[in-house]
N, C-alpha and C positions, 0 to 999 in steps of 0.2 A: 504493500500500500504506500502510495507516495506521501512524502512529508507535507505536500500541499493540501491533501485532503483532510477535512475536519470530521472528527467522529462525533456522533451524538452523545449527549450526556449519559444515556443508558449504555451505549457501547463502551464508553470510557469506564463507567462504574463496574460493568460486568468484567471487563479486562482486569481492573484492579483487584476485584474479588477473586477471580480465578488465578491470577498470578500469585497472590498471597497464599491461596489454598494449595496450589501446586508446590510452592516453595516450602511451606510448613510440612507437607506430607513427604516430599522426597528427601529433604535434608533432616538429619537427626537432631531435631529441636526437642529438648526435654519438656514435654507437656503432660507426662504421666500424672504429675501431681494435680494439674488442673482437671484432668479426666476423672481422677478419683474423687476430687472435691465436688465436681459437677454431678457425678453419679451418686454421691452420698446424699444429695438433695432429694433423690427419688427412691433410693434403695437403702434399707436399713443395714443389711449385712454387706460390708465393703468387699468381702471375699468373693461375693457373687459377681462383682464387676470384673475381678481378675481372672475368673474361671472362663477362659477363652474357648476351651474345647467343648464344654457342656452347654453353653448358652451363648447368646449373641449380645449380652449386655455391654461388654467392653467395646465391641464393634460399634454399637449404637452410640455410646457416650463418647468414644474417641472421635467418631465422625462428627457428632454434634458439637464437640468442643472445637474442632478445627473450623467448622462452619461459623460458629459464633466468633472465634478469633478473627477469621477472615472478614467477617461482616464488620466488626468494630474497627479493625485496622484499615479496611477499604474506605470506611466513612471518614476516618482521620486523614487518609491519603487524599480523598476527594476534597476535604476542607482546605488542605494546604497546597493543593495543586489543581485547583478547579479551572484555571485559565489555559491549561495545555490543550493544544488542538488535537493531538493524537499521540499514540505510543507505538508508532510504526517500528522504530529502532528496537525498543524493548520487546516488542512482539516477536521480532526475528530471534532474539536470544531465548525467549520463553519457548518458542517452537523448537529451537535447537536443544534446549534442556529436555523437553518431552521426548524428542526423538532419541536422544542419548540414553535417557532412563529406560525407555521401552526397549531399545536395542540391546542394552546390557542385560536387562531382566529376561528378555526373550531368549537370548543366547544361553544364559545360565540354566533356565528351566528346560529349554529346548534340547541342549546337549546332554543334560541329565537324563532325558528320555531317549535320545539317540544312542547314548552309550548304555542304555538299559540299567540305570542305577537308581532312578527315582522310585520305580515300582519293582517289587520282586514277587516271585511265585509264592503263593500262600505257604506258610510254614506247615510242617507235617501235622502238628497238633490241631491246626485249623481244619484239616481234612476230616478229623474225627469229631469236630464240634458241630452240633446241630445248627442248621442254617438260622433257626429262630433265635439263637443266642448271639448271633453276630450283631455288632453295632453297625449303624448305617455306614460309618466311615470304613470299617473293616470290610463290609460287603463291597463298597466301591473300590477299595484298594486291591481286593482279591480279583475283581473284575479286570482292572487295568494290568495287574501284575501277571495275569495268566498268559496274555498274548504279547510276545516280544514284538511281533509285527505291528500290532496296533499301537503299542507304546512308541515304537520308532516313527510311525506315521504322524502321530500327534506332535511329537517333538520336532519332526521335519517341518510341519506347518508353522510352528512357533519360530523356528530359525529362519524360514523363508520370509515370514512377515517382518522379523527384525532386520533381515538382509536388505529388504527394499527401503527401510528407513534411512539407510546410509546415503541415499541420493534424493535430492529435492524433487526431481522429476517423478520418482516412484514412491514418494512418501505417502500419498493418498492410497495407493494400492497396498502398501505395507500396513497402513492403519486399518484398512478394510479387512485384511486377513487377520490381523491381531484382534480387532473388535469381534469378529465372528468366533475365533478360537476362545478368547478370554471371556466373552459373554457366556459361552457354554460352560467353561470351567467355573466361573463365578456362580452360575445357577446350580451346577453340580455341588459346589462347596456348601451352598446354603441348603440344598435339598438333602444332602447326606451328612450335614453337620461336620464338615471337614474344616480344620483351621485354615488360616490365611485367606479367609473370606474377604477381608478388607483389601488385601493386596490384589487379588484377582479382580475384584470389582473395580478398583481404581485403575488397573491396567486397561480394562475395557473402557472406563470413563476417559482416560487420557487418549486412547486411540480414537474414541468418538470425537473428542475435542479437535484432534488433527483432521478428522474427516469433515468437520463443519466448515473449515476454511475453503473446501471445494464443494460445499453443499449445492450451490446454484449450478455449477457445471455438471455435477452428478444428476441433479434433478432434470436438467435440460437433456442430458444424454439418454438417461434410462426411462424417463417418464414423459417428457414433452416432445421427444423426437426432433430436437432442434440441433442446429450446428453448434459445436463446442470448439472455440478457438484454443490454440495452444496456451498453456499456462506460462505466464511470465512472472518471475519472482525477483524482487529487489533485494540485493545484499547491501546492508548499510556499511559494511567494512570495505573500503576502497583499496586497502593495502594489498599489493600484488602478492606479497609473500604469504599473507593469510590465505588467499585463494589457492596458492600453490600447495601450501601445507595441508589445508583441509581436503583439497582434491586428491593429493597423494595418499593421505591417511584413509580416506574413504575407499579408494581403490585397493590399498593394501589390506584393509580389514575385509573387504569383499572377497579378495583372493583367499585370505585366511579362512573365512567362513566356508567357502566352496571346498577347499582342501580338507577341512575338518569333516564335512559331511561325506565327501567321497571316501576318505580313508578311515571313517569311524569303525567299520568292522575290523580292520587291521589293527588300529590303535587299541581297540578294546582287548584284543588278544595279547597285546604287549603290556598292558597295565595289569600286573599280577594282583594288585589290590582289588580289582574288579571281579576276580575269580575266587570263589569260595571253595575251600578244600573240604571234602566230606570227612567227618570224624570216623574213626575205626568202627564205632558202633552205630553209625548213621542208620536210621530206620525206625520202624514202628514194631513194637513187640507186644503181643497180647498174652496175658497170664493164662497158663495152662494149669498150674498147680501152685498153691501157696501154703506154706507151713510156718506156724508160729510156735516157738518154744517146743519144737519137736512134735507138734500135733498138727494135723491138717486143719487149715483155716477155712471154715465153711463161710461162704460169702453171705452171711445173714446180716452183717453190719455193712451196708453198702458204702458207708463213709470211710471205711478202713481197708476194704478189699481192693487191691490193685486191679485195674482193668487193662490199662495200657502203660507201657514204658516207652517214651518217645525221645529219641536223640536226633537233634536237628543240627543245622549248620552252626558254626561258632560255638560248638559244644553247649548249646542251649538244650535243656532237658526238661521234660514235663512228665509228671506222674499223674495219670488220670484214673479216678476212682469210679466204682460202679454207680455212684449217685450223680455222676457228671462233674463233680468237683475236680479241679486241677491245681497242682502245685508246681511252680516253676523253680528250676535249679540251674546252676552252672556246673558243668561236668569237667572234672579233671581226672586224669588216670595215671597210675603208676604201673607201667608195663612190666617192670622187673618183679613186682609183687602181685601182679594181676589184680590190682585194687582200683576201685572207682571211688572218687570223693565227690559228694554232692553237696553243693553250697546253696542254701536257700536264697532266692531272690528278694524275699521280704523280711527275713530275720537272720539271726546269727546261727541258725540251726545248720549242722553239718552231719551228713551221714556217710559212712564208709562201708562199701560192699566189696567182697571178693567176687570175682566173676570168672566165668568160663564159657566159651562158645564152642558148640558142637552141632554140625549139621543144621544150621539155621535155627538153633535153639540157644537161648541165653540163660545161664544159671547164675543167680545172685544169692549170696550168703552174707548175712550180717549178724555178728554176735558180739558187737562192741557195746556192752552195757545194756540194761533194759531188756526188752523182749528180743529174742533172736528170730531172725526171719530167713526163710529159704524160699526163693521164688523161681519157678521154671516158666520161661516165656518162649513162645513161638514167634519167629520173625514173620511179619505180614508181607506178602507180595504186593507192593504198593501199586504197581502198574495194573495188576489184575483186580485189585480191590477197589480202586478209585478211578472213575472215568475222567477226572480232571487232569490226571498226571499225563505229561506229554510223552 
């Protein structure tokens, strides 16, 4: 927009409000105290506001606080700068800030999906858990983690959208892609009570703001069937070195993005931290026989009788009882003594078992104080038992 053009009072106020809002949201300005104080006016228990996972109170009060701050500061800005004709130069930098923020965020989340590290295949004990016990977030996470191809595809869309933001001529196209992707992600986060609701919603909002600068051209092209002239953008910085640096940087980042996408399968194989090694006892074991203090343990007490013994990646272990209850442990082993050490994830409890493996059977023996236990377990054929396993 030319410096000779005058903006209406409404346009100038909207610009001031949105500029302050974007600045407060993007940069790490400490407003948590204001959010808690504002929320305390409406909620008696302050811990409810901080519980981001189980409810949306923090999201509501955080967004409301930014809106109120932006409203107050924009009114002050209006009072001290009411005679300015327009903010064309500042608008250029605000758009550049939005493009940079969206570009970086899309690449972070996009490549996390392309390299297949944001979502993972459901843990083994989830395969044994009734679907009705899943939280909405766990249901969604299992859905995305099941298919590597779908995860790669969604990440590729995010990266492509961010890629187009590198160039002013393709900014609107990138914003349209990001808005479509992130509007879906934001709605999913709200529908399945997944955290980062605020971030996904704001990514969609910021992409929409970029789209609005081409609103008339999009309207004419898609709905009015009118001729749309080429877009001409003014750059307020006349320094030739600035243009050379930004032009070179955009091209270099574009080449880097393309190379990362093309080589992502190869790079994933080179990153050893992306590959999880299966523990020696990896698998699901179902109890065949259980003995306590030398006598057969009849499963009359469902809360004490073991049903499954599950060893997953990262030596995560779960003991699942007949009543459906599960206890999580971290597993470590002493191969020289054929001993397993189970450390509880919720307490200081520690259990030690001697173990032996024979023909897909696991034998556990514990006689370290208290009741002695002997458990015979059969290893479950996961691929035959569960349809979800690839």
